[in-house]
C-alpha positions as CSV (number, residue, x, y, z in Angstrom):
1,M,4.4,-0.1,17.0
2,F,5.4,3.5,17.0
3,G,8.0,5.6,18.7
4,P,11.8,5.8,19.0
5,A,13.9,3.3,17.3
6,P,13.8,-0.2,18.9
7,D,16.5,-1.1,21.3
8,A,19.1,-3.8,20.5
9,T,17.4,-6.3,22.7
10,Q,14.1,-6.2,20.8
11,L,15.9,-6.6,17.4
12,E,18.1,-9.3,18.7
13,A,15.1,-11.3,19.9
14,L,13.4,-11.0,16.6
15,H,16.5,-11.9,14.6
16,H,16.8,-15.1,16.7
17,A,13.1,-15.8,16.1
18,W,13.7,-15.3,12.4
19,A,16.6,-17.7,12.4
20,D,14.6,-20.3,14.4
21,A,11.4,-20.0,12.4
22,S,10.5,-23.5,11.2
23,S,7.7,-22.6,8.8
24,P,7.0,-19.9,6.1
25,S,4.1,-18.7,8.2
26,A,6.4,-18.1,11.2
27,K,8.9,-16.3,8.8
28,L,6.1,-14.1,7.7
29,E,5.0,-13.2,11.2
30,T,8.6,-12.4,12.3
31,G,9.5,-10.6,9.1
32,L,6.4,-8.4,9.5
33,A,7.4,-7.6,13.1
34,L,11.0,-6.7,12.0
35,A,9.7,-4.5,9.2
36,Q,7.4,-2.7,11.7
37,L,10.5,-1.8,13.6
38,G,12.2,-0.5,10.5
39,D,14.4,-3.6,9.9
40,F,13.8,-4.8,6.4
41,T,16.6,-7.4,6.4
42,G,14.2,-10.3,6.1
43,R,12.2,-8.8,3.3
44,A,14.5,-10.1,0.5
45,E,13.9,-13.7,1.7
46,L,10.2,-13.1,1.9
47,L,10.2,-11.7,-1.6
48,D,12.1,-14.9,-2.8
49,T,9.5,-17.0,-1.0
50,Y,6.6,-15.1,-2.7
51,S,8.3,-15.6,-6.1
52,G,8.5,-19.3,-5.6
53,D,6.0,-22.1,-5.1
54,I,3.6,-20.9,-2.4
55,A,0.7,-23.2,-3.1
56,W,1.0,-24.5,0.4
57,L,0.1,-21.1,1.8
58,G,-3.5,-20.3,2.5
59,R,-5.1,-17.5,0.4
60,E,-5.2,-15.1,3.4
61,E,-1.5,-15.7,4.1
62,K,-0.7,-15.1,0.4
63,L,-2.5,-11.8,0.5
64,R,-0.8,-10.8,3.8
65,L,2.6,-11.6,2.3
66,L,1.8,-9.7,-0.9
67,D,0.5,-6.7,1.2
68,L,3.8,-6.7,3.2
69,I,5.9,-6.9,0.0
70,L,3.9,-4.1,-1.6
71,A,3.8,-1.8,1.4
72,T,7.6,-2.0,1.8
73,A,8.5,-2.1,-1.9
74,T,10.9,0.6,-3.1
75,E,10.8,2.4,-6.4
76,Y,13.6,0.2,-7.6
77,E,11.4,-2.9,-7.1
78,A,8.3,-1.4,-8.5
79,T,8.3,-3.2,-11.8
80,D,9.1,-6.6,-10.5
81,D,6.5,-9.1,-11.8
82,C,6.1,-10.8,-8.5
83,L,4.6,-7.7,-7.0
84,F,1.7,-8.0,-9.4
85,V,0.9,-11.7,-9.6
86,L,-0.8,-13.8,-7.0
87,P,0.1,-17.4,-7.8
88,D,-2.6,-20.1,-7.6
89,N,-5.4,-17.5,-7.3
90,D,-8.7,-19.5,-7.0
91,D,-10.4,-18.0,-10.0
92,G,-7.3,-18.1,-12.2
93,S,-7.0,-14.3,-12.5
94,V,-3.9,-12.2,-12.1
95,Y,-3.8,-10.0,-9.0
96,A,-2.5,-6.5,-9.7
97,G,-0.8,-5.0,-6.7
98,S,-2.6,-1.8,-5.6
99,G,-1.1,1.5,-6.6
100,R,-2.5,3.0,-3.4
101,V,-0.2,0.7,-1.4
102,L,2.8,0.7,-3.8
103,L,2.9,4.5,-4.5
104,A,5.8,4.1,-6.9
105,R,5.5,6.1,-10.1
106,A,7.7,3.5,-11.9
107,A,4.8,1.0,-11.5
108,T,2.7,2.9,-14.0
109,V,4.6,0.9,-16.7
110,R,3.4,-2.4,-15.2
111,Y,-0.2,-1.2,-14.9
112,V,-0.2,-0.3,-18.5
113,E,1.2,-3.7,-19.4
114,L,-1.5,-5.5,-17.3
115,A,-4.2,-3.3,-18.9
116,R,-3.0,-4.3,-22.4
117,V,-3.1,-8.0,-21.5
118,F,-6.5,-7.9,-19.7
119,D,-8.2,-5.3,-21.9
120,E,-11.8,-6.3,-21.0
121,I,-14.3,-4.0,-19.3
122,H,-15.3,-6.7,-16.8
123,D,-12.0,-8.2,-16.1
124,I,-11.0,-7.6,-12.5
125,T,-7.3,-7.4,-13.2
126,F,-7.9,-4.7,-15.9
127,E,-10.0,-2.6,-13.5
128,V,-7.5,-2.9,-10.7
129,A,-4.7,-2.0,-13.1
130,T,-6.5,1.1,-14.4
131,D,-7.7,2.1,-10.9
132,S,-4.1,1.8,-9.7
133,G,-2.8,3.9,-12.6
134,F,-5.3,6.5,-11.7
135,D,-4.2,6.5,-8.0
136,L,-0.7,7.1,-9.2
137,S,-1.2,9.6,-12.0
138,G,-4.6,11.1,-11.4
139,V,-5.6,10.1,-15.0
140,E,-8.7,8.0,-15.2
141,F,-9.4,5.4,-17.9
142,D,-12.9,5.8,-19.2
143,L,-14.2,2.2,-19.5
144,Y,-17.3,3.3,-21.4
145,D,-15.6,5.6,-24.0
146,E,-15.1,3.6,-27.1
147,D,-12.3,6.0,-28.1
148,S,-10.4,5.4,-24.9
149,T,-7.4,3.1,-25.5
150,V,-4.6,1.8,-23.3
151,D,-2.0,3.6,-25.4
152,A,-3.8,6.9,-25.0
153,W,-4.2,6.4,-21.3
154,A,-0.5,5.6,-21.0
155,G,0.5,8.8,-22.8
156,E,-1.8,10.9,-20.6
157,M,-0.3,9.4,-17.5
158,T,3.3,10.1,-18.7
159,A,2.3,13.7,-19.4
160,A,0.6,14.1,-16.0
161,L,3.7,12.9,-14.2
162,A,6.3,14.6,-16.4
163,D,6.8,17.6,-14.1
164,V,6.5,15.7,-10.8
165,P,10.0,15.0,-9.5
166,A,9.0,12.7,-6.7
167,T,9.7,8.9,-6.7
168,Y,6.5,8.2,-4.8
169,V,3.3,9.7,-6.1
170,F,-0.4,9.8,-5.6
171,R,-3.1,11.2,-7.9
172,G,-0.4,13.0,-10.0
173,A,1.5,14.7,-7.2
174,E,4.3,13.8,-4.8
175,F,2.8,11.6,-2.1
176,T,1.7,13.1,1.2
177,P,-1.0,11.6,3.5
178,Q,-3.3,14.6,3.0
179,I,-5.5,13.0,0.3
180,F,-5.9,9.9,2.3
181,L,-6.8,12.0,5.3
182,D,-9.3,14.1,3.4
183,E,-11.0,11.0,2.0
184,F,-11.0,9.4,5.4
185,L,-12.6,12.3,7.2
186,E,-15.2,12.8,4.5
187,G,-16.1,9.1,4.9
188,V,-16.3,9.6,8.7
189,D,-18.7,12.6,8.2
190,R,-20.9,10.6,5.8
191,A,-21.0,7.6,8.2
192,A,-21.9,9.9,11.1
193,A,-24.8,11.3,9.0
194,G,-26.2,7.8,8.6
195,G,-24.3,6.6,5.5
196,P,-22.4,3.4,5.2
197,V,-19.1,2.9,7.2
198,L,-16.6,2.8,4.4
199,I,-13.6,4.2,6.1
200,R,-11.5,1.1,6.9
201,P,-9.3,1.0,3.8
202,N,-8.1,4.6,4.2
203,A,-7.7,4.1,7.9
204,E,-5.6,1.0,7.4
205,L,-3.4,2.7,4.8
206,L,-2.8,5.7,7.1
207,A,-1.9,3.3,10.0
208,T,0.4,1.3,7.7
209,C,2.2,4.4,6.6
210,S,2.5,6.1,9.9
211,G,2.6,3.3,12.5
212,L,-0.1,5.0,14.5
213,A,-3.0,2.7,15.1
214,H,-6.4,4.1,14.1
215,P,-9.3,4.3,16.5
216,T,-11.7,1.3,16.6
217,I,-14.1,1.2,13.7
218,G,-17.5,-0.2,14.5
219,S,-20.6,-0.7,12.5
220,T,-21.8,2.8,13.1
221,V,-20.1,6.2,13.7
222,G,-21.3,8.5,16.4
223,P,-20.1,11.9,17.8
224,D,-17.5,10.3,20.1
225,D,-16.1,8.4,17.1
226,V,-16.0,11.6,15.0
227,A,-14.0,13.3,17.7
228,A,-11.6,10.3,18.0
229,F,-11.0,10.2,14.3
230,T,-10.5,14.0,14.1
231,E,-7.9,13.8,16.9
232,Y,-6.3,10.9,15.0
233,A,-6.0,13.0,11.9
234,E,-4.4,15.8,13.9
235,R,-1.8,13.5,15.3
236,L,-1.0,12.2,11.9
237,L,-0.6,15.7,10.4
238,A,1.7,16.6,13.3
239,L,4.2,14.0,12.2
240,P,7.3,15.2,10.1
241,W,6.2,13.9,6.7
242,R,8.4,14.6,3.8
243,A,6.6,14.9,0.5
244,G,7.3,12.3,-2.1
245,V,8.6,9.7,0.5
246,K,7.1,6.3,1.2
247,Y,6.8,5.2,4.8
248,F,6.1,1.8,6.4
249,Y,5.1,2.1,10.1
250,G,6.8,5.5,10.2
251,H,10.0,4.2,8.6
252,D,11.3,5.5,5.2
253,V,11.5,2.4,3.0
254,D,14.6,3.8,1.3
255,G,16.4,4.3,4.6
256,G,16.0,8.0,5.1
257,P,14.7,9.8,8.2
258,G,11.4,8.4,9.4
259,L,8.5,9.9,11.3
260,H,9.6,8.8,14.8
261,R,10.6,11.6,17.1
């Protein structure tokens, strides 16, 4: 959904659906629909649901719920434990919420804590935590340098972000969609040249931030696809992004002006 603010009839219908929802799955679907329209009023209840016993939810629903919570999380919430832990994960590991989705500089503290607890090269939580810290700060953790420590990495991240005033950051600078777009278009070019089609993650992040659905992604990328993706990038860049602001479907998660014209 993208465009002008929804009319009162749309929101009223969704609020009725929210009140009438008889299952957590229905709440999740309705809460997502409301958030896509810029109404985050149901999000607090969804966060409480996620924080409680959700063993009855399927794994995919848990991940969808976590993705929604992360994608709409404000900087104020960025250190909340429940944003980083997936209860009842099948393999017993802790799920570290992605820095690419969260974008909040305050979360670097939590990624450092997770890295300290899971300080093993082959632990998936450790790798997600360090990858996420890199996505926020631009500082990589060298897994294969014996002199590299979590404390040293934490200090380097703090220094890298010291002069960045923004609340929402990516790779050590105030967030804008430009890096995602550059990576996305580079992936499109590689796929068009015969390489693997690895563009979906960036395409989905851009669609989630902007509310503009990306073109269909098939198993191959041809000239028509390149043109469609290029036009999509141009439409995204034409939106009134404000640097250092986090958006969900074109809406500022902190309640400021969105991308809708």
